[in-house]
N, C-alpha and C positions, 0 to 999 in steps of 0.2 A: 115519567116527569123528571125534569132537570131544573133545579132552582138556579138563581142568579149567581150563587157562589161557586157553581161548577163550571170551570172554564173549558171551552171546546178548543181542541188543537186545530191549527190551520191545515189546509190541504198541503201535502208535501209531494214533491216529485224527486225520486231518488234514482240516480243513474248507477247501474250495476257495474262494479269494478271487476278487474281480472281475478282478484282474490275471491270475489263473491260468486263467480260464474259456476254453473252446474249445481247450484244450491236450489232446493225446492222452495217455491214461493211461500209456502206456509211456514217453513223454518226461518226464512228471511224476514217475514213479517213479525214472527215471535221475537226475533232479535231487535227489530225496529220499534216494536210496541212493547217495551219491557214491562212485564208483569201482567199483561192482558191475558185473560183465560183463553186457552187454545180453542175452545168451542166458539168464542166470540170472533176470533181470527177467521175461522172457517166460515162463519156466517157472513163476514164482510166480503170474502172472496165469492161465496155462493151467490150473493145478491148483486154481484157486479160492481160493488163500491170500490174494489181494488182493480186497477187496470194495468196491463203491461203493454206499452206502446199503443195506448188508447184502446186496447181490446180486452175483452173478458178472457180469463184463463181459469183452469181448474186449480184446485189447491195443491195439485201434484206436478204443476208445470215447473220445469227446470230452467232457471234463469241463464241468460247468455250475457256476455260482456257487452255493455252499451244499452241494454234494455232500460227503458224508462218506466219506473214503477210509480204509479199514482197511489199514494196512501191517503185515504179519506180522513175527514175530521172525525175525531173521537172525543167523547166526554171523558175527562180525567177520572170521574167516578167509576167508569167502566173498567179501570185498571185495577187488578187485584194487587194487594200488598205483597211485595216480593221479600219474604222473610228469609233470613239466613238459615242454613241447616243447623240442627241441634249439635251440641258438642259431641254427643255420643255418635251421631252419624258422621261427622267430620273425622273423628278419631278412628272409626271403623274403616272408612274409605282410605284414610291415610295409611292405615296398617295393611291395606290390601293392594297397595301399589307394588307391582313386581318388576316394572321396568320404566325408566324415564330417560329421555335425552332431549336435545333441542327441538326435535320434530314430533316425537311420539310420547304418549303416556299410556301405559297398559296397567289395568287393574284386574284383580280377581273379583269380579262382581259377586256380591253375596246373593244367595238364594232368597227370594221374596222381595227384592228391591227392583223397582221399575227403572228403566234406563232414562226415561224422560217423563215430564208431567203429563197428566191426562185428566179426564173429567172426574175421576175419583182419586187421583194422585196429586198431592200438593207439590211435591218435589221429587225429581228423579235423580239419577246419578249425574247426568250432565249439568243440571242446574246446581247441584251441590258442589261439583268440581269447579264450576265457574266462580262460585263464591270463594272457594278455597284458593283459586288461582286468578285473582282479579287482574293480574298483568297479562293474561292470555285471552283477549277479547274474541279471538277466532277459534277458541277451543270447541271442537265438535266431535260427535260420535262418528266413527268410521263405519260402524255397522251396529246392529241391535241384537240383544238377547231377550228372550221372554222373561217375564218377572220371576218365574219360579226356576229359571235356569241359572246356575252359577257357572263361573268360568272366565276366561280371558276376554276382556272388553277393551278394544283399541280406540283411543281418542287421538285425533290429530290436532296439533297446535297451530297449524297454518292451513289456509284454504288450498294452497298449492299441494301440500302433502295429502290433504283429504281427496283431491281429485285423482292423484296418483294411486292412492289406495283403492278408490272406487274402480279405477281402470283395471287394476290387478284382479279385483273381485269379478268384474265383468268378463275378463279374458280367462278366468279359471286358473290364474297363476298364484292364487293364494289358497291354501288348503285349510279347511276347518274340520276338526275332529271332535265329536261329541261322545261322551262316555255315559252309559246308563247301567244301573244295577237291575238285573232281571231275575225272575224266579222260574225255576224249571230247567229243562235241558233242551239245547238246540239240536235239531236233527242234522243240521249241516253247519260246517264251520263258518260259512259265509252266506249271507242272504242279500239279494238285490231288490230294492223297491224303486220302481221306475214308473211314476204316474204323473200326469200333468196337474199342477196346482193353480187354482185361480183365486186371486185376491178380490173380494167383494167389498169395496169401500163404502162406508155408511156415513151418516151425519156425524159431524164432530171429529172426523178423521179416523174413527174406529174402522176396523176391517175384520172380516172373517175369511179364513182360508178353507177351500173345499176342493175336492177332486172333480175336475171338469175337463171335457175334451178340448175346450178352447183355452185351457190354462197353459202356463209356461212349463217347459220340461223341468222335472225335478228328479234327480238321481241320487239315491241314498244307498250306500253299501255298508251293510252291518256285518261285523265279524266278532268272534269271541276274543277276549283278551288272552294274550299269551303269557 
């Protein structure tokens, strides 16, 4: 039920710019519908209320320059309040910045902190950083780390830089190294894990990763520290 005090926004048609190209439709909508819960955004796409060039798309469709995105009417009451990060969170993230220039911002993400909002997460690193850097409207994650994983997290300040970073990742020109503390002795100095991984996307944008023959190639080389 919606009472008369709740105003409904009009239908909007947004043309994708060059800076917004290669962005996933779900992330694009989250930026357009500030404060709306991610689960509600996925529901709009799944029901076909959001159209790209008059056609239905999945929540993982990547936008192209010139795409015409139809954003349906939404009730203002459906938008969650966008609260700023706590002082302690802001201070923690500020202390974790290890590199910054005009194009990039790199932080040492703390263990236990999600990189973005979710059904059980009110605020992630990217939302907090956007509050801390209001003059950077295009600030975006270049990649993701699991909640319990700490380490370098790269944020791009411009869409052009984000596209270049994604291209480097796709072409294998960017190397990522993970360190883990293990118990016991390794029988060999190096181990290779080469199995196909499949992402099974579920309602609300959640996904689980499992080993499947039709998954994407995933090569991990494990070696002992020297």
